[in-house]
N, C-alpha and C positions, 0 to 999 in steps of 0.2 A: 586519910586512907587506912583501911583496916587490913591490908594485906598481911602484915607482920605482927598484928596484935589480936589477941583473942577477944571476942565480943563480951565474954562473961567476966574478964578482968583485964588488967593492963600488963600482964606479963608478956614479954616477947615470945614468939614461937621460933622453933628451929626452921630455917629456910628449907631444909629437906623433908620436914613433916608435911603430910598431906592434908589438904583442906577436906572436911567431911562432906561438903556439898559436891564437888567435882572429882575428888580424888587426885587433884593435881598437887604437886609440890608447891609450897608457897613461893619458891623462887621462880617457878614457871609462871605463876600468876603474876608475879612482878614484871616479867618480860611481856606478858600479854597486856598488862596494865600500861606499861611504857608505850607499847605500839599503839594501843587505843588512844592514849593521851596525845600521841604525835599525830593523830588523825587517821590512822590505818583503819580500813574496813576489813575487819577480821573474817567476813564471809568471802573474801576474794583470795585466790591463789597468790602466793608470794614466794620469794627466794628465801630458803632457810638453810642455815649452816650450823652443824654440830661440831664441837671441838673436843678432841681427846688427845692424850698423850700416852706414849708407850716407852718402856725402858730399853727396847732393842728394836732394830729395823725388822727383824723377823716377826715380832709381836705387832708392830705397826702395820705390817702388810697383812697379817691375819686379820686384824681389826678392819682394815679397808676391805678385804675380800668379803667378810661377813656383811659389812654395810652395803657393798655393791650387790650382794645376793639379795638385799632387802630393797633394791632399786635406787640406791643413793650413788651419786658420782663422788669419787674420793680423790684425795691428794695426800700423799705421804711426803713430808718435808724433813730433810735432815736437821739434826739438833744444832742449835746455836752453840758457839765455842764455850759460853759460860754454862750451858746446860747439856753436857755431852751425852746424857742418858735420858734425853727427853725428845723422842721422835714425835713430831705433830702429825696428827691424823684429822683432816678436815673432810667432812661428809656433807654433801649438798643436795637439795632437791627443791622442787617447787610444790607447794601444797597449800591448802587452807588450814590455818592454825586453829582447828577445832580443839575442843578439850580432849577428844578421843586421840587425834593425831598426836597432840603435844604429849599426852600421858604415854601412849604406846612407844613413841620415838624416844622420849626421855628414858623410859624403863629399859628399851632395848640398848641404848648406848651406856647406861649405867651398868647394866648386867654384863655387857660385853667387856667393859673395862675391868670390872670386878673379876670376872672369870679369867681374863688374860693377864691380869697383873698390871693393868694400865690405870689411867686416871681419866675420868670423864669431866670436862670443864664446864659444860653448858652449851647453850645455843643462842642464836639471834636470828632475826628475820628482817627483811627489807620492808619498807612501807608500801 
């Protein structure tokens, strides 16, 4: 599988680097590949969840509000005792995981976390 290797040589690529063909980050191509390998029909709508973390409850609520404005359902969870400054923000939707949807959503959550001082951890989707 060539998701994390360049065709012209054997050097590994950065998972956050974008593929020249689709403009998707290699880490997103890996998730799509795992879905496909598990038998998912990527042309069908499915449950998709995005995970982010915020340093404060206020930041987490701001992240959730912006995601809701984009049509996502959100849940803000209080930090675990061992991570007191890590408020979890889950954003969910049902969508077809097309390259456009994956690219736009990933870019949205990454930009949101960067702008508000949080951390975007990635996404997953049901089969």
